[in-house]
Backbone as CSV, one residue per row, in Angstrom:
resi,resn,N_x,N_y,N_z,CA_x,CA_y,CA_z,C_x,C_y,C_z
1,UNK,0.821,-1.184,0.000,0.000,0.000,0.000,0.874,1.261,0.000
2,UNK,1.948,1.237,0.809,2.855,2.391,0.855,3.451,2.678,-0.515
3,UNK,3.852,1.617,-1.221,4.438,1.781,-2.552,3.422,2.399,-3.509
4,UNK,2.193,1.934,-3.448,1.141,2.461,-4.307,0.910,3.943,-4.040
5,UNK,0.800,4.314,-2.773,0.556,5.711,-2.411,1.725,6.590,-2.826
6,UNK,2.956,6.158,-2.567,4.115,6.989,-2.911,4.244,7.163,-4.421
7,UNK,3.975,6.116,-5.199,4.046,6.266,-6.650,2.889,7.116,-7.172
8,UNK,1.737,7.015,-6.544,0.611,7.839,-6.970,0.896,9.311,-6.693
9,UNK,1.469,9.611,-5.534,1.834,10.990,-5.188,2.878,11.508,-6.168
10,UNK,3.866,10.681,-6.493,4.903,11.080,-7.456,4.276,11.416,-8.801
11,UNK,3.295,10.624,-9.210,2.659,10.846,-10.497,1.752,12.073,-10.461
12,UNK,1.093,12.308,-9.349,0.113,13.381,-9.252,0.752,14.761,-9.103
13,UNK,1.881,14.852,-8.407,2.463,16.182,-8.188,3.399,16.556,-9.332
14,UNK,3.410,17.830,-9.700,4.326,18.246,-10.756,5.769,18.137,-10.260
15,UNK,6.587,17.525,-11.043,7.988,17.342,-10.668,8.859,17.951,-11.760
16,UNK,9.483,19.048,-11.444,10.326,19.706,-12.420,11.714,19.095,-12.379
17,UNK,12.257,18.769,-13.519,13.593,18.167,-13.552,14.662,19.115,-12.998
18,UNK,15.544,18.575,-12.186,16.711,19.301,-11.687,17.852,18.973,-12.645
19,UNK,17.952,19.746,-13.703,18.859,19.426,-14.809,20.321,19.682,-14.464
20,UNK,21.124,18.703,-14.885,22.580,18.787,-14.761,23.171,18.179,-16.031
21,UNK,24.391,18.538,-16.332,25.086,17.931,-17.469,25.785,16.672,-16.969
22,UNK,25.519,15.526,-17.588,26.140,14.271,-17.165,26.322,13.352,-18.362
23,UNK,27.173,12.351,-18.178,27.476,11.364,-19.201,26.422,10.256,-19.121
24,UNK,25.584,10.140,-20.146,24.500,9.164,-20.123,25.024,7.725,-20.158
25,UNK,26.175,7.503,-20.809,26.736,6.143,-20.802,27.060,5.700,-19.374
26,UNK,27.647,6.615,-18.590,27.991,6.282,-17.206,26.738,6.007,-16.382
27,UNK,25.682,6.797,-16.595,24.444,6.593,-15.850,23.810,5.244,-16.187
28,UNK,23.796,4.880,-17.466,23.246,3.580,-17.863,24.082,2.457,-17.245
29,UNK,25.401,2.594,-17.308,26.297,1.580,-16.730,26.052,1.433,-15.223
30,UNK,25.915,2.552,-14.508,25.631,2.522,-13.067,24.295,1.826,-12.784
31,UNK,23.308,2.104,-13.607,21.983,1.510,-13.417,22.028,0.002,-13.643
32,UNK,22.728,-0.419,-14.682,22.874,-1.854,-14.939,23.631,-2.535,-13.805
33,UNK,24.646,-1.869,-13.278,25.402,-2.417,-12.148,24.504,-2.517,-10.912
34,UNK,23.695,-1.499,-10.691,22.748,-1.481,-9.573,21.795,-2.672,-9.643
35,UNK,21.384,-3.051,-10.851,20.412,-4.130,-11.030,21.056,-5.490,-11.284
36,UNK,22.379,-5.536,-11.302,23.094,-6.753,-11.670,22.681,-7.972,-10.847
37,UNK,22.483,-7.807,-9.543,22.121,-8.965,-8.714,20.778,-9.548,-9.141
38,UNK,19.843,-8.698,-9.573,18.551,-9.203,-10.044,18.715,-9.989,-11.343
39,UNK,19.610,-9.517,-12.226,19.881,-10.245,-13.469,20.496,-11.611,-13.147
40,UNK,21.423,-11.636,-12.208,22.104,-12.881,-11.847,21.117,-13.879,-11.239
41,UNK,20.284,-13.407,-10.309,19.310,-14.290,-9.654,18.397,-14.954,-10.675
42,UNK,17.987,-14.197,-11.681,17.062,-14.734,-12.684,17.802,-15.376,-13.857
43,UNK,19.140,-15.330,-13.838,19.960,-15.898,-14.900,19.639,-15.245,-16.257
44,UNK,19.578,-13.914,-16.233,19.288,-13.123,-17.419,20.555,-12.386,-17.835
45,UNK,20.812,-12.382,-19.121,21.978,-11.688,-19.667,21.596,-10.268,-20.052
46,UNK,22.386,-9.303,-19.606,22.159,-7.904,-19.984,23.412,-7.389,-20.677
47,UNK,23.243,-6.821,-21.858,24.360,-6.251,-22.610,24.120,-4.767,-22.811
48,UNK,25.237,-4.024,-22.917,25.158,-2.587,-23.112,26.042,-2.207,-24.291
49,UNK,25.434,-1.680,-25.340,26.159,-1.229,-26.530,26.055,0.284,-26.617
50,UNK,27.209,0.929,-26.833,27.198,2.387,-26.908,28.382,2.891,-27.711
51,UNK,28.303,4.153,-28.083,29.382,4.806,-28.807,30.584,4.983,-27.872
52,UNK,31.764,5.108,-28.437,32.959,5.315,-27.619,33.043,6.727,-27.054
53,UNK,32.606,7.708,-27.837,32.671,9.086,-27.378,31.592,9.340,-26.333
54,UNK,31.917,10.114,-25.290,30.916,10.409,-24.256,29.713,11.146,-24.851
55,UNK,28.536,10.786,-24.368,27.309,11.485,-24.752,26.854,12.260,-23.518
56,UNK,26.965,13.572,-23.614,26.614,14.424,-22.481,25.158,14.871,-22.625
57,UNK,24.389,14.624,-21.582,22.964,14.920,-21.579,22.675,15.963,-20.515
58,UNK,21.846,16.936,-20.830,21.428,17.959,-19.865,20.028,17.584,-19.399
59,UNK,19.956,16.887,-18.268,18.685,16.375,-17.761,18.836,16.105,-16.269
60,UNK,17.788,15.598,-15.658,17.825,15.241,-14.243,18.303,13.787,-14.137
61,UNK,19.541,13.568,-13.692,20.068,12.190,-13.687,19.288,11.243,-12.785
62,UNK,18.754,11.733,-11.668,17.984,10.850,-10.778,16.674,10.417,-11.424
63,UNK,16.017,11.344,-12.113,14.767,10.986,-12.782,15.018,10.040,-13.954
64,UNK,16.083,10.292,-14.716,16.399,9.409,-15.850,16.775,8.023,-15.335
65,UNK,17.498,7.964,-14.235,17.847,6.667,-13.641,16.580,5.925,-13.194
66,UNK,15.616,6.643,-12.634,14.361,6.017,-12.228,13.622,5.427,-13.425
67,UNK,13.618,6.152,-14.531,12.992,5.650,-15.760,13.692,4.361,-16.209
68,UNK,15.023,4.380,-16.216,15.779,3.195,-16.637,15.481,2.004,-15.732
69,UNK,15.436,2.237,-14.436,15.133,1.156,-13.490,13.735,0.599,-13.764
70,UNK,12.753,1.475,-13.947,11.379,1.017,-14.217,11.315,0.149,-15.472
71,UNK,11.949,0.614,-16.537,11.879,-0.123,-17.804,12.692,-1.413,-17.739
72,UNK,13.865,-1.360,-17.128,14.676,-2.579,-16.980,13.973,-3.607,-16.088
73,UNK,13.290,-3.139,-15.054,12.550,-4.053,-14.175,11.434,-4.738,-14.957
74,UNK,10.723,-3.974,-15.789,9.680,-4.575,-16.628,10.272,-5.604,-17.583
75,UNK,11.400,-5.258,-18.205,12.051,-6.194,-19.130,12.471,-7.461,-18.391
76,UNK,13.026,-7.295,-17.208,13.469,-8.439,-16.411,12.295,-9.355,-16.058
77,UNK,11.163,-8.765,-15.730,9.989,-9.558,-15.377,9.350,-10.214,-16.606
78,UNK,9.625,-9.672,-17.785,9.029,-10.211,-19.014,9.796,-11.397,-19.584
79,UNK,11.084,-11.496,-19.270,11.898,-12.563,-19.850,11.914,-13.787,-18.948
80,UNK,12.083,-14.937,-19.580,12.244,-16.177,-18.837,13.688,-16.292,-18.372
81,UNK,13.929,-17.308,-17.547,15.305,-17.597,-17.156,16.135,-17.770,-18.425
82,UNK,17.333,-17.299,-18.412,18.245,-17.280,-19.557,17.763,-16.329,-20.647
83,UNK,16.970,-15.341,-20.255,16.515,-14.323,-21.188,17.631,-13.340,-21.503
84,UNK,17.301,-12.401,-22.363,18.290,-11.444,-22.846,17.699,-10.030,-22.831
85,UNK,18.469,-9.086,-22.317,18.105,-7.675,-22.352,19.270,-6.929,-22.977
86,UNK,18.971,-6.128,-23.973,20.001,-5.344,-24.662,19.671,-3.870,-24.500
87,UNK,20.640,-3.117,-23.975,20.504,-1.673,-23.845,21.500,-1.051,-24.812
88,UNK,21.024,-0.131,-25.636,21.934,0.529,-26.580,21.669,2.025,-26.596
89,UNK,22.717,2.764,-26.909,22.647,4.222,-27.011,23.113,4.640,-28.385
90,UNK,22.461,5.626,-28.936,22.953,6.258,-30.153,22.575,7.724,-30.076
91,UNK,23.360,8.569,-30.712,23.076,9.998,-30.640,23.448,10.682,-31.947
92,UNK,22.884,11.873,-32.099,23.304,12.767,-33.164,23.577,14.112,-32.487
93,UNK,23.571,15.195,-33.213,23.883,16.493,-32.619,22.801,16.986,-31.663
94,UNK,21.573,16.503,-31.814,20.462,17.038,-31.038,19.828,16.084,-30.032
95,UNK,19.891,14.796,-30.307,19.157,13.837,-29.489,20.010,12.625,-29.123
96,UNK,19.602,11.971,-28.024,20.139,10.666,-27.672,18.961,9.699,-27.633
97,UNK,19.190,8.486,-28.139,18.183,7.427,-28.082,18.711,6.329,-27.172
98,UNK,17.902,5.988,-26.202,18.202,4.879,-25.291,17.215,3.779,-25.654
99,UNK,17.725,2.669,-26.145,16.865,1.562,-26.584,17.056,0.390,-25.621
100,UNK,15.945,-0.117,-25.106,15.975,-1.279,-24.215,15.115,-2.357,-24.864
101,UNK,15.773,-3.464,-25.250,15.103,-4.564,-25.931,15.153,-5.813,-25.060
102,UNK,14.068,-6.573,-25.069,14.072,-7.861,-24.377,13.463,-8.920,-25.283
103,UNK,13.745,-10.164,-24.967,13.160,-11.272,-25.726,12.100,-11.984,-24.882
104,UNK,11.333,-11.178,-24.155,10.330,-11.710,-23.238,9.004,-12.011,-23.886
105,UNK,7.967,-11.994,-23.061,6.631,-12.432,-23.489,5.947,-11.456,-24.436
106,UNK,6.400,-10.224,-24.471,5.823,-9.243,-25.392,4.418,-8.827,-25.014
107,UNK,3.844,-7.981,-25.841,2.516,-7.432,-25.601,1.673,-7.589,-26.864
108,UNK,0.378,-7.825,-26.673,-0.502,-7.830,-27.839,-0.929,-6.388,-28.130
109,UNK,-1.685,-6.180,-29.199,-2.067,-4.824,-29.617,-2.866,-4.087,-28.551
110,UNK,-3.773,-4.777,-27.900,-4.586,-4.153,-26.855,-3.717,-3.703,-25.677
111,UNK,-2.825,-4.586,-25.227,-1.922,-4.240,-24.123,-1.017,-3.080,-24.518
112,UNK,-0.501,-3.124,-25.729,0.386,-2.075,-26.224,-0.309,-0.715,-26.232
113,UNK,-1.592,-0.707,-26.564,-2.348,0.539,-26.592,-2.633,1.123,-25.220
114,UNK,-2.525,0.300,-24.171,-2.857,0.752,-22.813,-1.654,0.851,-21.886
115,UNK,-0.512,0.386,-22.315,0.631,0.183,-21.417,1.100,1.445,-20.690
116,UNK,0.885,2.619,-21.253,1.317,3.861,-20.599,0.232,4.468,-19.709
117,UNK,-0.955,3.862,-19.675,-2.048,4.367,-18.843,-1.802,4.026,-17.374
118,UNK,-2.047,4.993,-16.476,-1.912,4.686,-15.045,-2.821,3.534,-14.641
119,UNK,-2.303,2.662,-13.799,-2.995,1.517,-13.214,-3.260,0.376,-14.183
120,UNK,-2.795,0.473,-15.437,-2.882,-0.672,-16.335,-1.639,-1.524,-16.108
121,UNK,-1.830,-2.804,-15.904,-0.700,-3.705,-15.705,-0.999,-5.065,-16.320
122,UNK,0.058,-5.733,-16.744,-0.068,-7.111,-17.225,0.476,-8.077,-16.179
123,UNK,0.923,-7.536,-15.037,1.529,-8.360,-13.991,0.524,-8.670,-12.888
124,UNK,0.646,-9.855,-12.337,-0.261,-10.283,-11.276,-0.199,-9.353,-10.063
125,UNK,0.997,-8.938,-9.675,1.158,-8.076,-8.504,1.599,-6.662,-8.865
126,UNK,1.395,-6.263,-10.113,1.829,-4.942,-10.547,0.854,-3.852,-10.145
127,UNK,1.381,-2.633,-10.043,0.559,-1.482,-9.703,0.117,-0.704,-10.939
128,UNK,0.855,-0.847,-12.031,0.505,-0.123,-13.243,0.906,1.338,-13.228
129,UNK,1.909,1.685,-12.429,2.337,3.077,-12.353,3.738,3.313,-12.898
130,UNK,4.572,2.308,-12.965,5.972,2.481,-13.371,6.138,3.135,-14.729
131,UNK,5.443,2.616,-15.736,5.601,3.173,-17.080,4.910,4.520,-17.234
132,UNK,3.773,4.718,-16.555,3.110,6.018,-16.674,3.943,7.101,-15.996
133,UNK,4.574,6.792,-14.868,5.485,7.738,-14.217,6.688,7.990,-15.119
134,UNK,7.231,6.937,-15.716,8.381,7.074,-16.619,8.025,7.950,-17.818
135,UNK,6.854,7.726,-18.387,6.407,8.521,-19.529,6.330,10.000,-19.152
136,UNK,5.789,10.269,-17.983,5.664,11.655,-17.520,7.035,12.302,-17.325
137,UNK,7.974,11.571,-16.761,9.332,12.095,-16.565,9.955,12.433,-17.912
138,UNK,9.864,11.517,-18.852,10.456,11.746,-20.177,9.768,12.919,-20.872
139,UNK,8.464,13.002,-20.759,7.721,14.118,-21.342,8.166,15.452,-20.728
140,UNK,8.397,15.476,-19.405,8.870,16.691,-18.726,10.269,17.103,-19.181
141,UNK,11.003,16.180,-19.767,12.338,16.462,-20.305,12.290,16.805,-21.798
142,UNK,11.098,16.887,-22.368,10.959,17.186,-23.794,11.238,15.994,-24.683
143,UNK,11.134,14.778,-24.119,11.436,13.565,-24.872,10.210,12.741,-25.176
144,UNK,10.447,11.573,-25.763,9.373,10.650,-26.116,9.775,9.224,-25.737
145,UNK,8.765,8.377,-25.576,8.973,6.932,-25.416,8.173,6.251,-26.516
146,UNK,8.850,5.449,-27.330,8.191,4.654,-28.363,8.313,3.188,-27.977
147,UNK,7.209,2.462,-28.127,7.182,1.056,-27.729,6.734,0.208,-28.908
148,UNK,7.526,-0.819,-29.217,7.115,-1.819,-30.192,7.191,-3.173,-29.503
149,UNK,6.283,-4.058,-29.872,6.263,-5.352,-29.217,5.587,-6.386,-30.096
150,UNK,6.033,-7.611,-29.969,5.404,-8.761,-30.601,5.108,-9.766,-29.500
151,UNK,3.853,-10.196,-29.423,3.470,-11.166,-28.406,4.347,-12.409,-28.530
152,UNK,4.938,-12.822,-27.446,5.824,-13.982,-27.314,7.189,-13.803,-27.975
153,UNK,7.510,-12.584,-28.441,8.809,-12.379,-29.099,9.615,-11.242,-28.484
154,UNK,9.010,-10.432,-27.623,9.771,-9.393,-26.966,9.261,-7.987,-27.208
155,UNK,9.877,-7.061,-26.498,9.473,-5.661,-26.524,10.703,-4.779,-26.644
156,UNK,10.555,-3.670,-27.379,11.603,-2.657,-27.487,11.017,-1.322,-27.069
157,UNK,11.678,-0.688,-26.101,11.303,0.659,-25.673,12.431,1.592,-26.075
158,UNK,12.077,2.644,-26.801,13.064,3.623,-27.246,12.724,4.969,-26.635
159,UNK,13.647,5.460,-25.816,13.513,6.769,-25.186,14.355,7.741,-26.003
160,UNK,13.749,8.820,-26.464,14.477,9.847,-27.205,14.455,11.122,-26.360
161,UNK,15.642,11.646,-26.082,15.777,12.855,-25.264,16.621,13.900,-25.982
162,UNK,16.230,15.173,-25.873,17.086,16.221,-26.431,18.363,16.326,-25.591
163,UNK,19.490,16.513,-26.253,20.762,16.597,-25.538,20.846,17.869,-24.692
164,UNK,20.259,18.969,-25.188,20.273,20.223,-24.458,18.859,20.659,-24.158
165,UNK,18.697,21.370,-23.044,17.384,21.882,-22.668,16.899,22.875,-23.692
166,UNK,15.637,22.739,-24.108,15.105,23.679,-25.096,14.399,24.831,-24.430
């Protein structure tokens, strides 16, 4: 109940990003390291592909880390033992794309159409707030989340963020 109330409050109150300049590759690496024990317990492989040059992002690192944790947790819960999660980064002069792919159970068209709605969940014990909170955070940063999925074949979430505050 506490988790539900705290996530609902987070979603309901306006949260302005506390923007700082940081290396997004380092933040993704830290987040994957933070979640490493969960990957090991479930025997899931996580890979991280990125450019060699640092990608500097002007955003709220704590909020972006929360989004990554939410999406990685969903991917982890979607894959079976010995599943695979691939995180990749690519950028141009204006944007960075963070792509998180899994080979899990995927979503059908109906689920895909509702997945960002508050309180919609495909999990038995889920609250349905993680992705809607993540969507709101990304939207507050001037970014987008695109989701593609095939039932029983996996899901890809692509977060696109502007490199500089507009």
